N, C-alpha and C positions, 0 to 999 in steps of 0.2 A: 528409475526416474521416468522412463517412458510410460510405465503403468500409472504412476502418480498423475502425470499430465493427462493421460487418457481418462482416468477417473474424474479429474477436475473438469475436463471439458465435456463430460457426459453427465455426471451426477449434479453438478452445480446448475446447469441449465434445466435439468428435469425438476430440481427443487424450486428453481425460480418460477417455472411454469406452474407448478403446483401452488405456490404462494400467490401468484397472480390470479389464478382461478379462484382460490379460497377467498382472497380479499375482494375480488370482483363480485363474488356472490353476496358478500356482506355490504359493500359500499356501492356496488354497481360498476359496470365495465368502464364507462366513460370517466368516472371519478378515479378509478384505479390507474387508467392510462394517463390521465392528467397529472396524478400524483407522481407517477414514474417520470414523466417529462419534466415536471417542476423540480423534482429532486436532482435530475440530471443537470438542469441549468444552474440550480443553486450550488450544486457540488462543483461544477466547472468554474463558477465564479469564485467560490471560496478557495479552491485549489489554485486558481490564478493569483489571487491576492497573497496567499501564504507562500506560493512559489516565488513571487517577486520579492517578498520580505526575506525569504531564505537566500535568494540570489544576492541581495544587498548585504546580508550578514556574511556570506561567502567572500564577497569582494572586500569587505571590511577586514575579515580575518587575513586575507592574502596581503592587504596593504600593511597590516601589522606584523607580517612575517610569520603568522601561525598557520599550521595545517588545519583546514576547516573540516575535520573528519566528522564531527557531530552534525555540522550544517549539511554536509554531503549526504549523510544518512537521512536527515530531515528531507532533503530534496528528493531522494529516492522514494521515501514513503509518501510524500505529497504527490509525486508523479504516479505512483501506484494507486493512490486514493483517487486521483483524477481519472485514471483509466477505468477503475471499477465503478465510479460514479456515472460515467458515460455509458456503461453497460446497463441495459434496461433490466430492472428487477429490484425487489425489496431487499433481498439478502446482500447483494453486491453494494446497494446504496448504504445499507447499515455498516458494512465493512469499510466503505469509503469514508463515511462520516466519522467513524471511530478513528480512522487514520488521520483525519483532519483536526481532531481535538488534541491540542498540544500535550496534555497530561497523559492521555492514553498512548499517543505517539512516542512520548519519552519512555514509557515502559516497554513498548515494542522495540524501540531503538536500543535500549539496554540489552534486551534479549538478543537482538540481532548482532550487536557488538560482541557479546559473549560467544555466540555461535561462530562468528568470523574468527575471533581470537583462538577458539578451541580448534577450529579447522586448520588454521595456518601456524599454530604454535607447535604442532607435531613435527618431529624431526624426520626429514626425508632421508632415505637410504643414501642418496648421492651427496648429502651434506655431511655425512659421517666421515671423519678422517681416520683411517686405520694406520697406526704407527707400525713400522716393521723393524 
């Protein structure tokens, strides 16, 4: 896990810098910087709107007595989208906008749900009852 985090915090910024340089040579430095700032503001705005909508759906589910598991996963993914959209760079902005599109978020949510179920459906040794 530590190796994965180390790689994520080194490779992703290096790739972001590479993309910024390449796009800056095509469109110009100021245009690239303005685009990164614009996508950051736009992403934060969209994440805020979708986050509030998800919060209202969570409250509605709780009022109806249902567990809002899908809505909670939506909230998690929208929060992650907001964080990566505030991180400067084109790769993270692309990932953030993908997470804000409901249809792609539903696919990621299904995958995440399967991962959680697979991880926690395994029987732990302390849960096994041995009859004597």
